[in-house]
C-alpha positions as CSV (number, residue, x, y, z in Angstrom):
1,X,-0.1,-0.1,0.0
2,X,1.6,3.5,-0.7
3,X,1.4,5.6,2.3
4,X,2.2,9.7,1.9
5,X,4.4,11.2,4.3
6,X,-25.2,17.4,39.0
7,X,-21.5,17.4,38.2
8,X,-20.7,20.2,36.2
9,X,-18.7,18.8,32.8
10,X,-15.5,20.5,31.9
11,X,-15.9,22.5,29.0
12,X,-13.5,22.0,26.1
13,X,-10.8,25.1,26.1
14,X,-11.0,27.2,23.2
15,X,-14.1,26.0,21.6
16,X,-17.8,26.7,22.7
17,X,-20.7,26.0,20.1
18,X,-22.0,29.4,18.9
19,X,-25.5,27.8,19.0
20,X,-27.5,24.9,20.2
21,X,-31.2,24.3,19.2
22,X,-33.1,21.6,21.1
23,X,-36.4,20.3,19.7
24,X,-38.9,18.1,21.8
25,X,-41.1,15.5,21.0
26,X,-44.9,14.7,21.2
27,X,-47.3,14.9,24.2
28,X,-44.7,17.1,26.2
29,X,-44.1,20.4,26.9
30,X,-40.4,19.8,26.4
31,X,-39.5,20.5,30.6
32,X,-36.0,18.9,29.6
33,X,-35.0,21.8,27.4
34,X,-34.7,24.1,30.4
35,X,-32.2,21.7,32.2
36,X,-30.4,21.5,28.9
37,X,-30.2,25.3,28.6
38,X,-28.8,25.3,32.4
39,X,-26.3,22.7,31.5
40,X,-24.6,24.7,29.2
41,X,-25.1,28.2,31.3
42,X,-22.1,30.0,32.2
43,X,-20.4,29.3,28.8
44,X,-20.7,31.5,25.5
45,X,-23.2,29.2,23.8
46,X,-26.6,30.6,22.8
47,X,-29.4,28.0,23.5
48,X,-32.9,28.1,21.7
49,X,-35.5,25.9,21.9
50,X,-37.8,24.8,19.1
51,X,-41.4,24.9,20.9
52,X,-44.1,23.9,18.8
53,X,-46.7,23.3,21.8
54,X,-48.2,20.2,23.2
55,X,-48.3,18.1,19.9
56,X,-51.0,15.3,20.7
57,X,-50.8,11.6,19.4
58,X,-53.9,12.2,16.9
59,X,-51.9,14.7,14.9
60,X,-48.9,12.6,15.0
61,X,-50.8,9.9,13.3
62,X,-51.7,12.2,10.5
63,X,-48.8,12.4,7.9
64,X,-49.5,16.1,6.5
65,X,-49.5,17.6,10.3
66,X,-45.8,15.9,10.6
67,X,-44.7,17.5,7.4
68,X,-46.2,21.0,8.5
69,X,-44.0,21.0,11.2
70,X,-40.6,20.5,8.7
71,X,-41.5,23.7,6.9
72,X,-42.4,25.5,10.4
73,X,-39.1,24.3,11.7
74,X,-37.4,25.6,8.5
75,X,-38.6,28.9,8.9
76,X,-37.8,29.0,12.6
77,X,-34.3,27.7,12.0
78,X,-33.6,30.5,9.5
79,X,-34.7,33.1,11.8
80,X,-32.9,32.0,14.8
81,X,-29.8,31.5,12.7
82,X,-29.9,34.8,11.1
83,X,-30.4,36.5,14.7
84,X,-27.0,34.9,15.9
85,X,-24.2,37.2,14.6
86,X,-21.6,34.6,15.5
87,X,-23.1,31.7,13.7
88,X,-21.8,31.2,10.0
89,X,-23.1,28.2,8.1
90,X,-20.3,28.4,5.7
91,X,-17.7,27.6,8.3
92,X,-17.4,24.4,9.7
93,X,-16.4,25.6,12.9
94,X,-19.0,27.9,13.5
95,X,-22.0,26.3,12.8
96,X,-25.0,25.4,15.3
97,X,-25.4,22.0,17.0
98,X,-29.0,20.3,17.9
99,X,-30.1,18.2,20.1
100,X,-33.6,16.5,19.5
101,X,-35.9,13.8,21.2
102,X,-38.5,11.6,19.7
103,X,-40.4,13.5,17.0
104,X,-37.8,16.3,17.2
105,X,-35.5,13.9,15.6
106,X,-38.0,13.1,12.5
107,X,-38.8,16.9,12.0
108,X,-34.9,17.8,12.3
109,X,-33.9,15.0,9.8
110,X,-36.6,15.4,7.2
111,X,-35.8,19.1,7.5
112,X,-32.3,18.6,6.5
113,X,-33.1,16.1,3.8
114,X,-35.7,18.7,2.1
115,X,-33.9,21.8,2.6
116,X,-30.0,21.8,1.7
117,X,-29.5,25.1,3.4
118,X,-30.0,23.6,6.8
119,X,-26.4,22.7,8.4
120,X,-25.1,21.6,11.7
121,X,-21.7,20.6,13.5
122,X,-23.2,17.8,16.0
123,X,-26.5,16.2,16.8
124,X,-27.7,14.6,19.7
125,X,-30.9,12.1,19.5
126,X,-32.7,10.5,22.2
127,X,-35.4,8.5,21.5
128,X,-35.4,9.0,17.8
129,X,-38.0,7.5,15.6
130,X,-36.4,8.2,12.3
131,X,-35.9,4.8,10.1
132,X,-32.8,2.9,10.6
133,X,-31.9,3.3,6.9
134,X,-32.3,7.2,7.2
135,X,-30.2,8.8,4.3
136,X,-27.2,10.0,6.1
137,X,-25.0,9.4,3.1
138,X,-26.6,12.5,1.3
139,X,-26.3,14.7,4.5
140,X,-22.8,14.0,4.6
141,X,-22.4,14.3,1.1
142,X,-23.6,17.8,1.2
143,X,-21.7,18.9,4.2
144,X,-24.9,19.6,6.6
145,X,-23.6,17.4,9.4
146,X,-20.2,16.7,11.0
147,X,-21.3,14.0,13.3
148,X,-24.2,12.4,15.2
149,X,-24.5,10.9,18.7
150,X,-27.5,8.7,18.4
151,X,-28.8,7.6,21.9
152,X,-30.8,3.7,21.5
153,X,-32.8,2.9,24.6
154,X,-33.2,-0.6,24.7
155,X,-36.3,-0.5,26.9
156,X,-37.8,2.3,24.3
157,X,-41.1,0.8,22.6
158,X,-42.1,4.3,20.8
159,X,-40.0,3.8,17.8
160,X,-41.3,0.4,17.1
161,X,-45.2,1.6,17.3
162,X,-44.3,4.7,15.4
163,X,-42.9,2.5,12.5
164,X,-46.1,0.7,12.4
165,X,-48.3,3.5,12.2
166,X,-46.6,6.6,10.9
167,X,-45.2,6.7,7.4
168,X,-41.1,7.3,7.0
169,X,-40.5,6.6,10.6
170,X,-38.8,3.8,12.3
171,X,-36.7,2.1,15.0
172,X,-33.4,4.3,15.0
173,X,-34.1,5.2,18.7
174,X,-33.8,1.6,20.0
175,X,-32.0,-0.3,17.4
176,X,-29.5,2.5,16.1
177,X,-29.2,3.6,12.2
178,X,-27.9,1.4,9.6
179,X,-24.9,3.6,9.1
180,X,-21.4,2.1,9.1
181,X,-19.0,5.1,9.8
182,X,-17.9,6.6,12.9
183,X,-19.3,9.9,12.0
184,X,-22.7,8.6,13.1
185,X,-22.5,6.8,16.6
186,X,-25.0,4.5,17.5
187,X,-24.9,4.4,21.8
188,X,-26.9,1.6,23.2
189,X,-28.2,2.4,26.6
190,X,-29.4,-1.1,27.9
191,X,-31.9,0.5,30.5
192,X,-33.4,3.4,29.1
193,X,-36.7,3.9,28.0
194,X,-38.0,6.7,25.6
195,X,-37.2,9.3,27.9
196,X,-34.6,8.4,30.3
197,X,-32.0,10.3,28.1
198,X,-33.5,13.7,29.2
199,X,-32.1,13.4,32.8
200,X,-29.8,16.5,33.9
201,X,-27.1,14.1,35.2
202,X,-27.2,12.3,31.5
203,X,-27.0,15.3,29.7
204,X,-24.1,16.9,31.9
205,X,-21.9,13.8,32.0
206,X,-22.7,12.6,28.1
207,X,-24.5,15.2,26.0
208,X,-22.4,18.4,26.6
209,X,-18.9,17.1,26.5
210,X,-19.9,15.5,23.1
211,X,-21.1,19.0,22.0
212,X,-18.2,20.8,23.3
213,X,-15.8,18.9,21.1
214,X,-13.9,21.0,18.9
215,X,-15.2,20.2,15.2
216,X,-13.2,18.1,12.9
217,X,-11.8,20.2,9.7
218,X,-12.0,16.7,8.1
219,X,-15.0,14.8,6.8
220,X,-15.2,11.5,5.0
221,X,-16.6,11.2,1.5
222,X,-17.4,8.0,-0.1
223,X,-17.2,7.4,-3.7
224,X,-20.9,6.2,-4.0
225,X,-22.0,9.4,-2.4
226,X,-20.8,11.6,-5.1
227,X,-23.2,11.9,-7.9
228,X,-21.7,14.7,-10.1
229,X,-19.2,13.5,-12.6
230,X,-17.9,17.1,-12.7
231,X,-17.3,17.0,-9.1
232,X,-15.7,13.7,-9.0
233,X,-13.3,14.4,-11.8
234,X,-12.2,17.5,-10.0
235,X,-11.5,15.4,-6.8
236,X,-9.6,13.1,-8.7
237,X,-7.6,16.0,-10.6
238,X,-6.5,17.2,-7.4
239,X,-5.5,13.8,-5.8
240,X,-3.5,12.9,-8.8
241,X,-2.1,16.3,-9.4
242,X,-1.2,17.7,-5.8
243,X,-1.6,14.9,-3.1
244,X,-0.1,12.0,-5.3
245,X,3.0,14.3,-6.4
246,X,3.4,15.3,-2.6
247,X,3.5,11.9,-1.2
248,X,5.2,10.0,-4.1
249,X,6.7,12.3,-6.4
250,X,10.2,11.9,-5.1
251,X,10.2,8.3,-4.8
252,X,12.0,6.0,-7.5
253,X,10.2,4.8,-10.6
254,X,7.3,7.1,-9.6
255,X,6.9,8.4,-13.3
256,X,6.7,5.0,-14.3
257,X,3.7,3.7,-12.6
258,X,2.0,7.3,-12.3
259,X,-1.7,7.2,-13.3
260,X,-2.4,8.7,-16.7
261,X,-5.1,11.4,-16.7
262,X,-8.4,10.0,-17.6
263,X,-7.6,6.2,-16.5
264,X,-9.2,6.4,-12.9
265,X,-12.5,8.0,-14.3
266,X,-12.9,4.6,-16.6
267,X,-12.5,2.8,-12.9
268,X,-15.4,4.9,-11.2
269,X,-17.5,4.1,-14.1
270,X,-17.3,0.4,-13.2
271,X,-17.2,1.1,-9.0
272,X,-16.8,4.7,-7.7
273,X,-16.5,3.2,-4.1
274,X,-13.2,2.2,-5.0
275,X,-12.5,5.7,-3.4
276,X,-12.8,7.0,0.0
277,X,-12.0,10.7,0.5
278,X,-11.2,13.0,3.2
279,X,-12.2,16.5,2.3
280,X,-11.3,19.6,3.9
281,X,-14.7,21.5,5.1
282,X,-13.4,24.8,4.7
283,X,-11.7,24.8,1.2
284,X,-13.8,21.6,0.0
285,X,-10.9,20.2,-1.5
286,X,-9.5,16.7,-0.6
287,X,-7.3,16.2,2.0
288,X,-6.2,12.8,1.3
289,X,-7.6,9.3,0.1
290,X,-7.9,5.7,-0.1
291,X,-8.1,3.8,-3.4
292,X,-8.9,0.0,-2.7
293,X,-10.6,-1.6,-5.5
294,X,-12.5,-5.3,-5.8
295,X,-10.7,-7.0,-9.1
296,X,-11.3,-10.0,-10.9
297,X,-9.2,-13.3,-10.0
298,X,-7.1,-13.0,-12.6
299,X,-6.0,-9.4,-12.4
300,X,-5.8,-10.1,-8.6
301,X,-3.3,-12.8,-9.5
302,X,-1.2,-10.5,-11.8
303,X,-0.8,-7.9,-9.2
304,X,-0.1,-10.6,-6.5
305,X,2.6,-11.8,-8.9
306,X,4.1,-8.4,-9.4
307,X,3.4,-8.5,-13.0
308,X,0.6,-5.5,-13.3
309,X,1.9,-1.9,-12.7
310,X,-1.2,0.6,-11.3
311,X,-1.3,2.4,-14.6
312,X,-2.0,-0.7,-16.5
313,X,-5.1,-1.9,-14.4
314,X,-7.7,-2.3,-16.7
315,X,-11.4,-1.1,-15.8
316,X,-12.4,-4.7,-17.3
317,X,-10.6,-6.1,-14.3
318,X,-12.6,-4.0,-11.6
319,X,-15.7,-5.3,-9.7
320,X,-18.6,-3.2,-8.3
321,X,-19.1,-4.0,-4.3
322,X,-22.6,-4.8,-5.4
323,X,-23.4,-7.6,-7.9
324,X,-23.4,-11.3,-8.6
325,X,-20.4,-12.0,-6.4
326,X,-20.7,-12.2,-2.5
327,X,-17.3,-12.6,-2.2
328,X,-14.4,-10.0,-3.3
329,X,-11.0,-9.7,-3.4
330,X,-9.5,-6.3,-2.9
331,X,-6.4,-4.7,-4.1
332,X,-5.5,-1.6,-1.7
333,X,-3.6,0.5,-4.2
334,X,-2.9,3.5,-2.3
335,X,-3.3,5.6,0.5
336,X,-2.1,9.3,1.0
337,X,-2.6,12.4,3.0
338,X,-1.7,16.0,1.7
339,X,1.2,17.6,2.8
340,X,-0.6,20.1,5.0
341,X,-2.8,17.8,6.7
342,X,0.0,15.7,8.1
343,X,1.0,15.8,11.7
344,X,4.6,14.6,11.7
345,X,4.7,14.2,15.6
346,X,1.9,11.9,15.6
347,X,3.5,8.9,13.8
348,X,1.8,6.8,11.3
349,X,-1.3,6.5,12.6
350,X,-2.4,10.0,12.9
351,X,-5.8,11.4,13.2
352,X,-6.4,11.5,9.1
353,X,-5.0,8.2,8.6
354,X,-7.1,6.4,11.1
355,X,-10.2,8.3,10.0
356,X,-9.3,7.2,6.3
357,X,-8.8,3.7,7.4
358,X,-11.9,3.7,9.3
359,X,-13.9,4.8,6.9
360,X,-12.8,2.2,4.3
361,X,-13.1,-0.6,6.7
362,X,-16.8,0.9,7.7
363,X,-17.4,0.9,4.3
364,X,-16.9,-2.8,3.6
365,X,-19.2,-3.4,6.9
366,X,-22.0,-1.5,5.1
367,X,-21.6,-3.8,2.4
368,X,-21.5,-6.9,4.3
369,X,-24.8,-5.8,6.5
370,X,-26.7,-4.8,3.5
371,X,-25.6,-7.0,1.2
372,X,-24.1,-10.0,2.1
373,X,-20.9,-9.1,0.5
374,X,-17.6,-9.9,2.1
375,X,-13.7,-9.4,1.4
376,X,-11.4,-12.5,1.6
377,X,-8.6,-11.3,0.6
378,X,-6.5,-8.0,0.8
379,X,-3.4,-7.1,-1.2
380,X,-1.2,-4.2,-1.4
381,X,2.2,-3.2,-2.6
382,X,4.3,-0.9,-0.1
383,X,6.4,1.4,-1.6
384,X,7.8,3.2,1.4
385,X,8.5,1.9,5.0
386,X,5.5,3.4,6.7
387,X,3.2,1.7,4.0
388,X,4.8,-1.2,4.9
389,X,4.0,-0.6,8.6
390,X,0.4,0.2,7.8
391,X,0.0,-3.2,5.8
392,X,1.5,-5.0,8.5
393,X,-1.1,-3.6,11.1
394,X,-4.2,-4.9,9.0
395,X,-1.9,-8.2,9.5
396,X,-0.3,-8.5,6.2
397,X,2.4,-10.3,5.4
398,X,5.2,-10.3,2.6
399,X,4.5,-12.6,0.0
400,X,6.8,-11.3,-3.1
401,X,8.3,-8.0,-4.7
402,X,7.3,-5.9,-7.6
403,X,9.6,-5.3,-10.6
404,X,11.1,-2.5,-8.7
405,X,11.7,-4.8,-5.7
406,X,8.9,-3.3,-3.5
407,X,7.4,-5.7,-0.8
408,X,4.0,-7.1,-2.1
409,X,1.5,-8.1,1.2
410,X,-1.4,-10.1,1.4
411,X,-4.1,-11.0,4.0
412,X,-6.5,-13.9,3.9
413,X,-9.4,-12.7,6.2
414,X,-10.2,-16.3,7.2
415,X,-6.9,-16.1,9.3
416,X,-8.1,-13.3,11.3
417,X,-11.6,-15.1,11.9
418,X,-9.8,-18.0,13.2
419,X,-7.2,-16.1,15.4
420,X,-7.4,-13.2,18.2
421,X,-8.6,-10.1,17.2
422,X,-7.5,-8.1,20.5
423,X,-4.2,-6.7,18.5
424,X,-6.5,-5.4,15.6
425,X,-7.4,-1.8,14.9
426,X,-11.1,-1.3,16.3
427,X,-12.7,-0.8,12.7
428,X,-10.8,-4.2,11.4
429,X,-12.2,-5.8,14.4
430,X,-15.7,-4.8,14.0
431,X,-15.4,-5.8,10.3
432,X,-14.1,-9.5,11.3
433,X,-16.8,-9.7,13.8
434,X,-19.7,-9.2,11.1
435,X,-18.2,-11.5,8.6
436,X,-18.2,-14.0,11.6
437,X,-21.9,-13.4,12.0
438,X,-22.3,-13.7,8.2
439,X,-20.8,-17.4,8.7
440,X,-22.9,-18.4,11.4
């Protein structure tokens, strides 16, 4: 793999959210919102509550009333954001955050899907009645949200009842979202019912520290979530011309295997999700990427034997993640981070690399759970000592050399399933666990 070089919680120094919005659920006046406002008092954070009054069960069961609340929230959000001068929706570190309970989560989620100019840094959901397959991919691709904490009450029956009787609702508040990426965290609360998260001690100890974490300047973007060909082409131009040149340009033989203009476009026409990108949320330019492609057995064998340079890989040998095959072999072609995003004092596994690798592995978990597709082998060629150590962290071992004398490494994932996973990175452990469940 190529690698380029009651108790008040302590507030995070240097960052306070400019604005936090709270949204209550049905059949309540949202008394917990006062407790939440008190929990963040003393900081510079402004708190505003979307109070739409006591909303009865009868109205909740009639879809037009709920959809009206989406438009009503959007108008209110627009007014509140404009009235708060420290909020800047174009800056990732000056956006509001939000906490929402029950119907509030449904209002918030659907408002974001409908109105692209609604943006948040962090979201906290409690007792959510959104469906498990809620389209987070669209919101992350449009840079409308940074991260999500979804608290799943294991004793909460309301999401299940809502899912049975009200369209476009579901059990995310009890079973979690079917989203396999660290940006959406499903927190399973074993003893919680529908409203137990709304207690002041829990707000102090769990919600406030999460909301006061400094926003990450880097966001994951999967190839499958890029639906504009021109945007994809610009991203690939930047990774090739800037990031690859910075990461690999001084290496021997780089020019002999450099990817020619247009080749990667033929690859993504077959499978756009071979790419996982890190995007700078301020400039909207790529900060790094992983290229990991499922390939036909014959192509895999050629790469494994050191007979196929990267710039000769044909699109005809690349496979889609979802198709007729349930087992795939992946060539991990490259991973690279732009110069300005590397933190040299942190060693190999610094934030940007961990974020990229976690995003890639969680993507494979997504395909396993949603489509029953599993990866049986990883293959990589290490151009640098750092790249070799990343491969070894996956449990890969050297099986040969390419024509330039660089190490070719491979992993049979069945080996990981048979052995201990204690030393594996968390995302790889999760993937191995899912694969074991598919086999059972």
